[in-house]
Rosetta silent file (secondary structure, phi, psi, omega in degrees, C-alpha in Angstrom):
SEQUENCE: MSKNQKLWTKKEDLFLEEQYGQMTFQRIGEHLNRSKESVNKRIIRLNLRNEENCLRKKWTMEQDTFLKENIDIMNNREIGNHLGKSPSSIATRIKILKLVRKETMRRWTEQEDEYLLKYYGYKSLESISKQLQRSVQALESRLNRLGLYGVKAHTGNITVYELARCLQIDVHTIYKWIQEKGLTHKITRAKTRKFIGIEVSAFWKWAEQNKKLLNFSKIPTNTLVPEPDWVRKQRKYDYYNRPKYEKKQWTEEEDARLWYMFYEEGRTQQEISQLIGRSRHGVQRRLNRLRKKSPKKH
SCORE:     score description
SCORE:     0.000 S_00000001
   1 L     0.000  134.473 -179.135   57.846   87.941  120.533 S_00000001
   2 L   -69.088  150.018 -178.426   59.000   84.471  121.575 S_00000001
   3 L   -65.249  -30.127 -177.175   59.588   83.885  125.294 S_00000001
   4 L   -89.601    0.104 -176.974   63.152   82.701  124.533 S_00000001
   5 L   -76.072  129.721 -177.224   63.990   85.631  122.298 S_00000001
   6 L   -76.894  126.145  179.648   66.796   87.754  123.682 S_00000001
   7 L   -72.636  145.841  178.535   65.811   91.405  124.086 S_00000001
   8 L   -78.949  138.409  178.794   68.033   94.072  122.560 S_00000001
   9 L   -97.412  165.658  179.528   69.783   96.326  125.064 S_00000001
  10 H   -62.710  -36.200  179.264   70.497  100.047  124.760 S_00000001
  11 H   -65.334  -40.437  178.430   74.219   99.292  124.458 S_00000001
  12 H   -65.437  -42.636  178.535   73.590   96.930  121.560 S_00000001
  13 H   -60.007  -41.088 -178.830   71.340   99.471  119.860 S_00000001
  14 H   -66.454  -42.314  176.655   74.048  102.139  120.293 S_00000001
  15 H   -63.054  -42.012  179.512   76.699   99.842  118.833 S_00000001
  16 H   -62.101  -45.458  178.021   74.412   99.017  115.940 S_00000001
  17 H   -62.690  -37.609 -179.019   73.744  102.679  115.189 S_00000001
  18 H   -74.496  -33.151 -174.596   77.449  103.535  115.294 S_00000001
  19 H   -99.616  -11.447  177.723   78.610  100.631  113.105 S_00000001
  20 E   -63.575  124.536 -176.372   75.753  100.465  110.614 S_00000001
  21 L    98.909  -17.374  179.424   77.213  101.458  107.282 S_00000001
  22 L  -107.461  -28.012 -178.546   80.762  100.746  108.516 S_00000001
  23 E  -124.786  155.596  174.686   80.510   96.978  109.130 S_00000001
  24 L   -76.393  161.892 -179.849   78.643   94.198  107.395 S_00000001
  25 H   -57.728  -38.421 -179.128   75.619   92.628  109.102 S_00000001
  26 H   -60.529  -45.507 -178.956   77.699   89.462  109.611 S_00000001
  27 H   -67.158  -40.802  179.933   80.437   91.323  111.453 S_00000001
  28 H   -61.819  -42.273  179.171   77.986   93.272  113.602 S_00000001
  29 H   -61.010  -38.078  178.071   76.292   89.981  114.475 S_00000001
  30 H   -65.087  -40.610  179.098   79.611   88.426  115.524 S_00000001
  31 H   -64.585  -38.495 -175.611   80.334   91.360  117.835 S_00000001
  32 H   -97.517    1.893 -177.477   76.899   91.151  119.456 S_00000001
  33 L    55.567   48.004  179.002   76.600   87.370  119.357 S_00000001
  34 L  -132.544  161.573  178.275   73.476   87.625  117.210 S_00000001
  35 L   -77.595  159.365  178.178   72.509   86.306  113.795 S_00000001
  36 H   -62.674  -36.356  179.192   72.724   88.327  110.623 S_00000001
  37 H   -65.905  -38.323  178.640   68.950   88.086  110.287 S_00000001
  38 H   -63.722  -40.632  178.481   68.446   89.403  113.808 S_00000001
  39 H   -62.996  -44.311 -179.447   70.666   92.389  113.019 S_00000001
  40 H   -61.460  -43.434  179.005   68.786   93.103  109.836 S_00000001
  41 H   -62.539  -40.459 -178.302   65.408   93.009  111.618 S_00000001
  42 H   -66.974  -37.998  179.663   66.685   95.359  114.379 S_00000001
  43 H   -60.031  -45.680  179.911   67.940   97.821  111.701 S_00000001
  44 H   -62.056  -45.563 -177.373   64.495   97.847  110.127 S_00000001
  45 H   -64.245  -34.754 -179.755   62.818   98.327  113.543 S_00000001
  46 L   -85.042   -1.916  179.135   65.131  101.247  114.423 S_00000001
  47 L    58.334   35.181 -178.084   64.481  102.841  111.003 S_00000001
  48 H   -72.262  -22.316 -177.482   68.218  103.161  110.372 S_00000001
  49 H   -71.377   -9.078  178.280   67.826  102.696  106.614 S_00000001
  50 H   -95.874   -2.516 -176.823   66.289  106.136  106.441 S_00000001
  51 L   -90.470  173.352 -177.544   69.325  107.753  108.042 S_00000001
  52 L   -67.736  -21.512 -176.185   72.389  109.255  106.368 S_00000001
  53 L   -87.221   23.010 -177.408   74.552  106.297  107.324 S_00000001
  54 L   -60.806  147.253 -178.749   72.710  103.958  104.961 S_00000001
  55 L   -60.707  -23.306 -176.854   74.831  101.219  103.360 S_00000001
  56 L   -87.051   31.448  179.664   73.977  102.571   99.937 S_00000001
  57 L   -76.348  166.283 -174.323   76.056  105.671  100.423 S_00000001
  58 L   -68.878  151.431  177.663   78.386  106.896   97.714 S_00000001
  59 L   -71.590  140.054  176.485   81.748  105.317   97.130 S_00000001
  60 L   -93.896  166.491  178.466   84.726  107.290   98.398 S_00000001
  61 H   -63.627  -37.804  177.721   88.008  107.791   96.646 S_00000001
  62 H   -63.596  -38.440  179.208   89.703  105.643   99.358 S_00000001
  63 H   -68.207  -39.127  176.295   87.278  102.800   98.738 S_00000001
  64 H   -61.531  -42.440 -178.973   87.854  102.970   94.961 S_00000001
  65 H   -65.131  -42.714  177.905   91.575  102.895   95.550 S_00000001
  66 H   -61.718  -41.609  179.302   91.294   99.867   97.834 S_00000001
  67 H   -62.462  -44.550 -179.376   89.196   98.089   95.240 S_00000001
  68 H   -65.832  -36.319 -176.140   91.714   98.739   92.479 S_00000001
  69 H   -75.101  -26.037 -172.423   94.667   97.669   94.635 S_00000001
  70 H  -114.289    1.355 -177.154   93.095   94.414   95.813 S_00000001
  71 L   -56.940  -30.521 -175.699   90.967   93.239   92.848 S_00000001
  72 L   -92.441   -6.856 -177.904   93.599   90.711   91.819 S_00000001
  73 L  -120.543   -8.236 -179.130   94.247   89.278   95.318 S_00000001
  74 L  -132.915  149.518  174.771   90.776   89.296   96.895 S_00000001
  75 L   -87.838  176.909 -175.377   87.349   88.120   95.752 S_00000001
  76 H   -61.308  -38.208  178.598   84.221   90.277   95.855 S_00000001
  77 H   -65.265  -43.831  179.443   83.122   88.928   99.230 S_00000001
  78 H   -61.937  -44.367  179.249   86.508   89.600  100.821 S_00000001
  79 H   -65.310  -41.793  179.889   86.626   93.135   99.467 S_00000001
  80 H   -62.644  -41.602  179.221   83.020   93.685  100.623 S_00000001
  81 H   -59.292  -38.739 -179.419   83.813   92.499  104.120 S_00000001
  82 H   -72.498  -38.171 -177.114   86.615   95.017  104.346 S_00000001
  83 H   -95.394   -3.944  178.958   84.602   97.962  102.960 S_00000001
  84 L    75.115   35.651 -179.662   81.306   97.109  104.603 S_00000001
  85 L  -130.641  160.305 -178.701   79.581   96.477  101.283 S_00000001
  86 L   -80.437  157.958  176.400   77.797   93.507   99.694 S_00000001
  87 H   -56.954  -35.743 -179.349   79.458   91.331   97.018 S_00000001
  88 H   -68.424  -34.980  178.200   76.875   92.512   94.511 S_00000001
  89 H   -65.527  -39.494  179.578   77.789   96.177   95.297 S_00000001
  90 H   -64.865  -45.284  179.197   81.442   95.328   94.665 S_00000001
  91 H   -59.170  -43.784  179.563   80.595   93.625   91.351 S_00000001
  92 H   -65.089  -40.643  179.741   78.597   96.652   90.218 S_00000001
  93 H   -65.411  -37.555  177.403   81.398   99.018   91.152 S_00000001
  94 H   -59.807  -40.903  176.437   83.907   96.907   89.201 S_00000001
  95 H   -63.556  -45.082 -178.861   81.718   97.317   86.144 S_00000001
  96 H   -61.808  -42.837 -179.902   81.371  101.061   86.633 S_00000001
  97 L   -82.326   -2.977 -179.956   85.135  101.506   86.969 S_00000001
  98 L    55.242   45.311  178.587   85.683   99.096   84.025 S_00000001
  99 L   -88.656  147.463  178.549   88.110   97.010   86.064 S_00000001
 100 L  -132.076  130.623  176.458   89.271   93.585   84.873 S_00000001
 101 L   -74.331  137.430 -177.327   90.910   90.878   86.959 S_00000001
 102 L   -66.642  -34.000 -179.448   94.173   89.690   85.472 S_00000001
 103 L  -154.864  166.990  179.841   93.516   86.064   86.293 S_00000001
 104 L   -62.621  142.141 -178.871   91.109   83.717   88.065 S_00000001
 105 L   -60.057  135.870 -179.547   91.244   83.936   91.843 S_00000001
 106 L   -69.173  125.235 -179.310   93.624   81.473   93.429 S_00000001
 107 L   -79.045  151.929  178.328   91.667   78.757   95.330 S_00000001
 108 L   -76.023  137.981  178.917   92.565   77.788   98.858 S_00000001
 109 L  -100.639  165.778 -179.492   94.373   74.483   99.236 S_00000001
 110 H   -65.397  -35.063  178.564   94.103   71.934  102.064 S_00000001
 111 H   -66.042  -37.184  176.904   97.716   72.725  103.029 S_00000001
 112 H   -68.267  -41.491  178.667   96.928   76.442  103.327 S_00000001
 113 H   -62.426  -39.880  179.804   93.900   75.788  105.419 S_00000001
 114 H   -64.793  -41.342  178.977   95.886   73.493  107.680 S_00000001
 115 H   -67.759  -41.851  178.890   98.607   76.128  108.171 S_00000001
 116 H   -59.107  -49.222 -178.058   96.031   78.854  108.807 S_00000001
 117 H   -68.748  -30.481  179.788   94.174   76.845  111.444 S_00000001
 118 H   -70.717  -37.809 -172.047   97.406   75.733  113.088 S_00000001
 119 H  -107.578   -5.081  177.988   98.916   79.164  113.574 S_00000001
 120 E   -67.545  123.114 -177.091   95.860   81.395  113.927 S_00000001
 121 L   100.841  -25.235  175.370   96.064   82.744  117.485 S_00000001
 122 L   -91.457  -46.748 -178.876   99.764   81.829  117.802 S_00000001
 123 E  -110.378  157.328  177.723  101.067   84.108  115.075 S_00000001
 124 L   -70.973  159.127  177.700   99.779   87.456  113.902 S_00000001
 125 H   -63.917  -31.156  179.087   97.717   87.593  110.697 S_00000001
 126 H   -62.898  -37.952  178.889  100.451   89.713  109.207 S_00000001
 127 H   -68.173  -45.895  179.211  102.956   86.889  109.760 S_00000001
 128 H   -63.911  -37.907  179.813  100.612   84.266  108.331 S_00000001
 129 H   -59.293  -43.581 -179.188   99.871   86.603  105.399 S_00000001
 130 H   -64.173  -45.335 -177.435  103.552   86.751  104.530 S_00000001
 131 H   -64.874  -41.778 -177.000  103.953   82.961  104.747 S_00000001
 132 H   -90.781   -8.737 -179.156  100.884   82.150  102.579 S_00000001
 133 L    57.101   46.452  174.429  101.344   85.184  100.303 S_00000001
 134 L  -131.212  152.995 -178.309   97.686   86.207  100.835 S_00000001
 135 L   -71.624  157.341  178.149   96.351   89.512  102.109 S_00000001
 136 H   -59.795  -39.833  177.434   95.214   89.888  105.742 S_00000001
 137 H   -61.488  -36.379  179.019   91.700   90.558  104.427 S_00000001
 138 H   -67.911  -36.772  177.902   91.801   87.262  102.511 S_00000001
 139 H   -63.959  -45.465  179.715   92.828   85.475  105.708 S_00000001
 140 H   -59.606  -42.646  179.434   89.959   87.054  107.669 S_00000001
 141 H   -64.945  -41.587 -179.189   87.470   86.058  104.976 S_00000001
 142 H   -66.970  -40.114  178.199   88.754   82.484  104.896 S_00000001
 143 H   -63.244  -35.130  175.818   88.568   82.206  108.710 S_00000001
 144 H   -61.254  -45.646 -176.161   84.969   83.437  108.485 S_00000001
 145 H   -68.713  -28.280  179.702   84.149   80.680  105.967 S_00000001
 146 L   -84.503   -6.120  178.080   85.840   78.102  108.213 S_00000001
 147 L    76.664   29.450 -176.196   83.751   79.386  111.095 S_00000001
 148 L  -122.402  -16.608 -172.305   86.744   80.482  113.225 S_00000001
 149 L   -71.673  141.017 -174.656   87.307   84.190  112.747 S_00000001
 150 L    76.428   75.947 -171.882   86.630   86.198  115.900 S_00000001
 151 L   -56.478  -28.866 -179.931   87.557   83.632  118.516 S_00000001
 152 H   -58.134  -35.926 -176.234   85.161   85.239  121.011 S_00000001
 153 H   -65.608  -19.203 -174.533   82.186   84.122  118.943 S_00000001
 154 H  -113.110  -27.258 -173.766   83.209   80.487  119.471 S_00000001
 155 H  -124.720  -10.205 -173.292   84.961   80.295  122.833 S_00000001
 156 L    83.687    0.537 -178.180   83.992   83.471  124.719 S_00000001
 157 E  -118.735  167.301  172.228   87.621   84.555  124.469 S_00000001
 158 E  -127.129  154.029  177.053   89.715   86.778  122.190 S_00000001
 159 E   -78.823  166.493  179.873   93.365   86.301  121.239 S_00000001
 160 H   -64.098  -31.674 -179.527   96.126   88.648  122.371 S_00000001
 161 H   -70.817  -41.022  177.540   96.323   89.945  118.749 S_00000001
 162 H   -65.304  -39.955  179.589   92.616   90.728  118.682 S_00000001
 163 H   -63.994  -47.137 -179.169   92.836   92.463  122.085 S_00000001
 164 H   -58.964  -39.785  179.548   95.832   94.509  120.960 S_00000001
 165 H   -65.626  -41.415  178.506   93.951   95.583  117.817 S_00000001
 166 H   -65.384  -37.340 -178.883   90.910   96.591  119.868 S_00000001
 167 H   -87.170   -9.226 -179.171   92.992   98.594  122.298 S_00000001
 168 L    59.746   46.565  175.636   95.169  100.043  119.531 S_00000001
 169 L  -132.474  171.217 -178.182   98.413   99.033  121.234 S_00000001
 170 L   -76.308  143.688 -176.797  101.313   96.725  120.387 S_00000001
 171 H   -59.757  -30.155 -179.219  100.735   93.007  121.016 S_00000001
 172 H   -66.951  -22.897  174.859  103.906   92.755  123.092 S_00000001
 173 H   -66.533  -37.918  178.751  102.284   95.057  125.637 S_00000001
 174 H   -64.577  -44.133  176.745   99.561   92.428  126.143 S_00000001
 175 H   -60.064  -37.069  178.927  102.188   89.735  126.687 S_00000001
 176 H   -67.059  -41.083  178.409  103.909   91.977  129.224 S_00000001
 177 H   -61.830  -39.041 -179.456  100.638   92.429  131.101 S_00000001
 178 H   -64.365  -46.216 -174.196  100.177   88.654  131.180 S_00000001
 179 H   -77.847  -33.850 -173.879  103.682   87.997  132.438 S_00000001
 180 H  -113.755  -21.906 -174.527  104.147   90.938  134.804 S_00000001
 181 L  -114.059    5.189  175.688  100.761   92.411  135.623 S_00000001
 182 L    70.134   31.953  174.805   98.674   89.304  136.158 S_00000001
 183 L   -66.470  122.893 -177.232   96.292   89.668  133.224 S_00000001
 184 L   -66.075  134.837 -178.895   94.034   86.605  133.378 S_00000001
 185 L  -151.239  163.246  177.678   94.327   84.278  130.372 S_00000001
 186 E  -135.336  144.446  172.151   93.636   80.714  129.265 S_00000001
 187 E   -86.298  111.329 -173.837   95.326   78.304  126.916 S_00000001
 188 E  -114.081  143.218  179.568   92.477   77.291  124.648 S_00000001
 189 E  -110.868  128.856  175.929   92.289   74.582  121.975 S_00000001
 190 E  -128.948  110.473 -178.117   90.101   75.019  118.835 S_00000001
 191 L    57.286 -112.662 -173.815   90.112   72.106  116.442 S_00000001
 192 L   -99.680   15.941 -175.278   93.791   71.547  115.486 S_00000001
 193 E  -139.199  163.424  174.579   95.352   74.539  117.224 S_00000001
 194 E  -122.885  151.952  175.905   95.919   76.163  120.595 S_00000001
 195 E  -153.610  161.763  175.396   95.996   79.877  121.439 S_00000001
 196 E   -82.170  118.150 -179.282   96.098   82.241  124.391 S_00000001
 197 E  -107.256  142.225  176.533   92.541   83.310  125.061 S_00000001
 198 E  -124.417  120.119 -178.835   91.456   86.284  127.148 S_00000001
 199 E   -75.065  133.489 -174.932   87.865   86.498  128.308 S_00000001
 200 H   -60.169  -44.970 -179.825   86.452   89.980  127.699 S_00000001
 201 H   -65.388  -34.944  176.230   84.715   90.268  131.100 S_00000001
 202 H   -66.074  -41.400  178.575   87.934   89.087  132.840 S_00000001
 203 H   -60.673  -43.631 -178.264   89.919   91.690  130.932 S_00000001
 204 H   -64.502  -36.614 -179.665   87.565   94.496  132.018 S_00000001
 205 H   -64.875  -41.953  177.223   87.776   93.299  135.629 S_00000001
 206 H   -65.602  -43.040 -177.394   91.592   93.415  135.377 S_00000001
 207 H   -64.679  -32.366  179.115   91.538   96.790  133.632 S_00000001
 208 H   -65.051  -29.316  178.992   89.443   98.293  136.454 S_00000001
 209 H   -90.998   -5.873 -177.070   92.235   97.412  138.889 S_00000001
 210 L  -133.323   46.736 -173.798   94.990   98.633  136.482 S_00000001
 211 H   -61.616  -29.454 -175.660   93.532  101.872  135.094 S_00000001
 212 H   -71.590  -18.456 -178.277   96.891  103.610  134.975 S_00000001
 213 H   -81.947  -11.305 -178.611   98.198  101.175  132.377 S_00000001
 214 L  -125.014  149.360  169.955   95.600  102.202  129.797 S_00000001
 215 L  -105.386   97.603 -172.649   94.449  105.452  128.262 S_00000001
 216 H   -65.800  -19.905  179.313   90.735  104.724  127.986 S_00000001
 217 H   -70.283  -15.324  178.815   90.126  107.812  125.846 S_00000001
 218 H   -98.554    3.123  177.766   91.951  106.064  123.034 S_00000001
 219 L   -99.638  114.878 -179.391   89.820  102.922  123.177 S_00000001
 220 L   -55.735  144.798 -179.760   86.842  103.265  120.796 S_00000001
 221 L   -58.695  135.372  177.748   83.404  102.927  122.353 S_00000001
 222 L    57.783   31.149  174.948   82.035   99.371  122.451 S_00000001
 223 L   -69.543  -40.167  176.909   85.154   97.913  120.899 S_00000001
 224 L  -115.148  105.171 -178.487   85.003   95.103  123.495 S_00000001
 225 L  -106.940  144.300    3.217   81.414   94.211  124.317 S_00000001
 226 L   -79.244  137.912 -179.259   79.845   94.018  126.774 S_00000001
 227 L   -95.207  124.040 -179.150   81.557   97.194  127.975 S_00000001
 228 L   -61.626  154.645 -178.257   81.078   97.961  131.709 S_00000001
 229 H   -62.151  -31.707 -174.357   79.381  101.241  132.718 S_00000001
 230 H   -70.268  -19.902 -176.638   82.488  102.512  134.525 S_00000001
 231 H   -65.030  -40.457 -179.443   84.501  102.565  131.251 S_00000001
 232 H   -60.903  -42.007  178.652   82.545  105.487  129.833 S_00000001
 233 H   -66.918  -39.269  178.808   83.276  107.590  132.906 S_00000001
 234 H   -70.023  -36.644  176.546   86.945  106.612  132.837 S_00000001
 235 H   -58.057  -44.154  178.400   87.137  107.365  129.114 S_00000001
 236 H   -67.935  -38.348  177.701   85.905  110.878  129.786 S_00000001
 237 H   -61.304  -48.160 -178.213   88.293  111.277  132.745 S_00000001
 238 H   -65.695  -33.188 -178.842   91.319  110.212  130.692 S_00000001
 239 H   -62.263  -39.439 -176.257   90.353  112.513  127.866 S_00000001
 240 H   -92.993  -19.237 -172.587   90.569  115.575  130.087 S_00000001
 241 H  -114.819  -21.299  176.953   93.311  114.457  132.469 S_00000001
 242 L   -84.457  150.912  177.962   95.826  112.313  130.522 S_00000001
 243 L   -57.540  140.531 -177.369   98.479  114.140  128.457 S_00000001
 244 L   -61.994  -38.247  178.854   97.224  114.700  124.922 S_00000001
 245 L  -125.400   94.313  177.436  100.397  113.147  123.470 S_00000001
 246 L   -76.224  135.798 -178.507  101.844  110.593  125.871 S_00000001
 247 L   -69.092  130.812 -179.333  105.459  109.668  125.192 S_00000001
 248 L  -141.200  103.547 -176.190  105.812  106.199  123.812 S_00000001
 249 L   -63.755  138.307  173.239  109.309  105.191  122.766 S_00000001
 250 L   -80.392  136.024  178.219  109.734  103.348  119.476 S_00000001
 251 L   -95.272  162.257  177.731  111.489  100.020  119.750 S_00000001
 252 H   -59.769  -36.330 -179.699  113.880   98.502  117.230 S_00000001
 253 H   -67.156  -39.937  179.342  111.302   95.797  116.533 S_00000001
 254 H   -66.482  -39.701  178.160  108.596   98.400  115.817 S_00000001
 255 H   -60.271  -44.445  179.904  110.987  100.252  113.476 S_00000001
 256 H   -64.895  -40.113 -179.541  111.702   97.050  111.572 S_00000001
 257 H   -68.047  -41.779  179.366  107.945   96.178  111.340 S_00000001
 258 H   -60.461  -46.682 -178.937  107.162   99.727  110.225 S_00000001
 259 H   -65.663  -42.563 -177.484  109.805   99.722  107.511 S_00000001
 260 H   -67.105  -46.991 -177.616  108.811   96.237  106.241 S_00000001
 261 H   -65.962  -32.936 -178.970  105.049   96.945  106.160 S_00000001
 262 H   -80.343  -46.571 -172.005  105.512  100.260  104.328 S_00000001
 263 H   -93.449  -31.591 -178.383  108.208   99.409  101.833 S_00000001
 264 H   -92.113  -45.289 -179.759  107.839   95.620  101.394 S_00000001
 265 L   -90.565  -12.503  175.677  104.079   95.068  101.857 S_00000001
 266 L    69.843   29.401  178.691  103.041   98.422  100.485 S_00000001
 267 L   -76.920  153.812  175.930  100.629   99.186  103.324 S_00000001
 268 L   -77.182  162.758  178.057   99.279  102.696  103.853 S_00000001
 269 H   -63.429  -34.230 -179.839  100.273  104.732  106.875 S_00000001
 270 H   -67.385  -40.891  178.416   96.717  104.467  108.195 S_00000001
 271 H   -61.593  -46.956 -176.093   96.759  100.652  107.957 S_00000001
 272 H   -63.277  -40.197 -178.806  100.136  100.501  109.722 S_00000001
 273 H   -60.787  -37.110  178.803   98.945  102.830  112.497 S_00000001
 274 H   -71.533  -32.110 -175.153   96.033  100.505  113.266 S_00000001
 275 H   -78.811  -34.658 -175.946   98.237   97.390  113.268 S_00000001
 276 H  -107.094    3.075  174.465  100.931   98.710  115.625 S_00000001
 277 L    73.435   39.816  177.031   98.773  100.933  117.822 S_00000001
 278 L  -127.338  162.381  176.897  100.173  104.312  116.810 S_00000001
 279 L   -76.017  158.620  179.367   98.608  107.396  115.283 S_00000001
 280 H   -62.025  -37.463 -179.809   98.915  107.987  111.541 S_00000001
 281 H   -70.308  -32.736  177.091  100.884  111.167  112.157 S_00000001
 282 H   -67.759  -39.210  176.779  103.197  109.263  114.559 S_00000001
 283 H   -64.377  -42.635  179.049  103.856  106.683  111.798 S_00000001
 284 H   -58.534  -47.274 -178.299  104.519  109.475  109.299 S_00000001
 285 H   -63.697  -41.080 -176.456  106.982  111.175  111.611 S_00000001
 286 H   -68.677  -38.746  175.361  108.799  107.958  112.375 S_00000001
 287 H   -58.779  -44.989 -179.171  109.137  107.061  108.695 S_00000001
 288 H   -60.483  -42.098 -179.465  110.670  110.469  108.001 S_00000001
 289 H   -65.225  -42.209  179.629  113.216  109.909  110.799 S_00000001
 290 H   -65.342  -35.768  176.368  114.061  106.422  109.568 S_00000001
 291 H   -62.613  -40.597 -179.918  114.575  107.762  106.031 S_00000001
 292 H   -67.565  -33.522  178.568  117.042  110.317  107.297 S_00000001
 293 H   -74.958  -34.443 -177.808  118.945  107.625  109.196 S_00000001
 294 L  -130.348   66.911 -176.024  118.990  105.210  106.256 S_00000001
 295 L   -61.012  -24.835 -177.386  118.569  107.237  103.034 S_00000001
 296 L   -79.302  -20.084 -176.017  119.930  104.443  100.871 S_00000001
 297 L   -67.024  -27.384 -174.866  117.325  101.876  101.936 S_00000001
 298 L  -116.663    0.000    0.000  114.481  103.514   99.989 S_00000001
């Protein structure tokens, strides 16, 4: 082992074991600030390829459905990044299912790249997706190719949208914390754009002083790495002591986003729940109530 080689920690190994088979090596490496090759070597050393969570597991019905729905708007690499599979695996599955793309994939233009780089971090990916008429997954793939996706990997910070997604809450809650609760942030410039950056370690320090504002039991383990030791204890405490279903009023803006994403963008209830920080059942119940209020809209 080289003297300068960074040793793997128990936390990194745990994250690797949990995400292997769910995320691509590239994505895992971005989260851990390691190269794809380093991740691959660690997987071999931990003998994970002999476990049940091997990447070569069977395709699920949900994965097949996603492939069929996105084959005409995403390339094999973009689909693979979303499903945690290699481009070659996607190509093989396309042949097995006898799927055919309607037309050649639309190439990215300089104007689209300029718009994406200008507003990434300022606007949500959903908003940019609507403007460019490309899927969110296509945007993430393009940002990866431009070397900008996952702001933390380049600046040590994450955007408010990335933080909201990790915490599974609405992005406006993050802005409220910044304005009213003193959440530390920085205005950062990356190439041709600026964005509000939040350092992960600074966020955890703030969170430790504002524990009542978060339900740690709803924050997936190692979503924001490195995760302090006290978070695990707090997660367990909140699981047993916070109400199982905490009341969270729906706003008019959330209703409008929910309706648009479901009926205009055709997103699934599961996708919407992840984007707005609600449970899938909560999304389903809210849709039912909105349908009763406005039966003519659908």
